[in-house]
C-alpha positions in Angstrom: -27.7 -18.9 26.2 -24.3 -19.9 24.6 -23.4 -23.6 23.9 -20.5 -24.9 25.7 -18.1 -26.9 23.6 -15.9 -29.8 24.7 -12.6 -30.4 23.3 -12.6 -33.7 21.1 -9.6 -35.9 21.4 -8.2 -39.4 20.5 -7.5 -41.7 23.3 -5.4 -44.8 22.9 -4.8 -48.0 24.9 -2.0 -50.2 24.4 -3.1 -53.9 25.4 -0.4 -56.4 27.4 -0.1 -58.4 24.0 0.8 -55.2 22.0 -2.4 -54.6 20.5 -3.1 -50.8 20.3 -6.9 -49.0 20.1 -7.6 -45.7 19.5 -10.9 -44.2 19.9 -11.8 -40.9 18.6 -12.4 -38.0 18.2 -14.5 -37.9 21.3 -15.5 -35.5 24.0 -16.4 -38.4 26.0 -14.7 -38.5 29.5 -13.2 -42.2 28.9 -10.5 -43.5 31.2 -10.1 -47.1 30.6 -10.5 -49.8 27.6 -11.7 -53.2 28.3 -11.5 -56.2 26.0 -12.8 -59.9 26.5 -10.8 -62.6 24.2 -12.8 -65.5 24.4 -12.0 -69.0 23.3 -14.6 -71.0 21.7 -15.3 -74.7 21.8 -14.7 -75.1 18.0 -11.5 -73.1 18.4 -12.4 -69.9 16.8 -12.1 -66.5 18.5 -14.4 -64.0 19.7 -13.5 -60.5 20.5 -16.0 -58.2 22.7 -14.5 -54.4 23.6 -15.8 -51.2 24.9 -14.7 -48.3 27.1 -15.4 -46.8 30.6 -15.4 -43.6 32.5 -13.5 -45.1 35.4 -11.1 -47.9 36.4 -14.0 -49.4 39.1 -16.4 -49.0 36.2 -14.3 -51.3 33.9 -13.4 -53.9 36.6 -17.2 -54.1 37.4 -17.6 -55.8 33.9 -15.3 -58.9 34.9 -18.6 -60.6 36.6 -20.4 -60.0 33.3 -17.4 -61.7 31.5 -17.6 -64.6 34.1 -21.7 -64.9 33.2 -20.9 -64.7 29.4 -18.3 -67.4 29.4 -20.9 -69.7 31.3 -23.9 -68.8 29.3 -22.4 -68.9 25.9 -20.1 -71.9 26.8 -16.7 -70.5 26.1 -14.0 -72.9 26.6 -11.7 -69.8 27.8 -11.5 -66.1 28.3 -9.4 -63.2 29.1 -10.7 -60.0 30.7 -8.2 -57.1 30.3 -8.3 -53.5 31.0 -5.7 -50.7 29.6 -5.6 -47.0 30.8 -6.5 -44.8 28.0 -4.2 -42.1 27.2 -4.9 -38.7 24.8 -2.7 -38.8 22.0 -2.4 -36.5 19.0 -5.0 -36.7 16.3 
């Protein structure tokens, strides 16, 4: 049985603040990048990020971000989603 290879590619997201994130090489079908920027009570910042296979999947994480903010006592946070676009290596 022949093994089917999937093309590996680089994916790039540009966030509203201009931050650019590139992932890859990957053959996974990611379409969106998400990021949580949490402001802690002590003034420090934590960043959590990941990628999803659809916009709907990424949007579902917004509820998890709200729960995380409550559980961890974040002073404030931003939940952002950006589309991933294929870019040359």
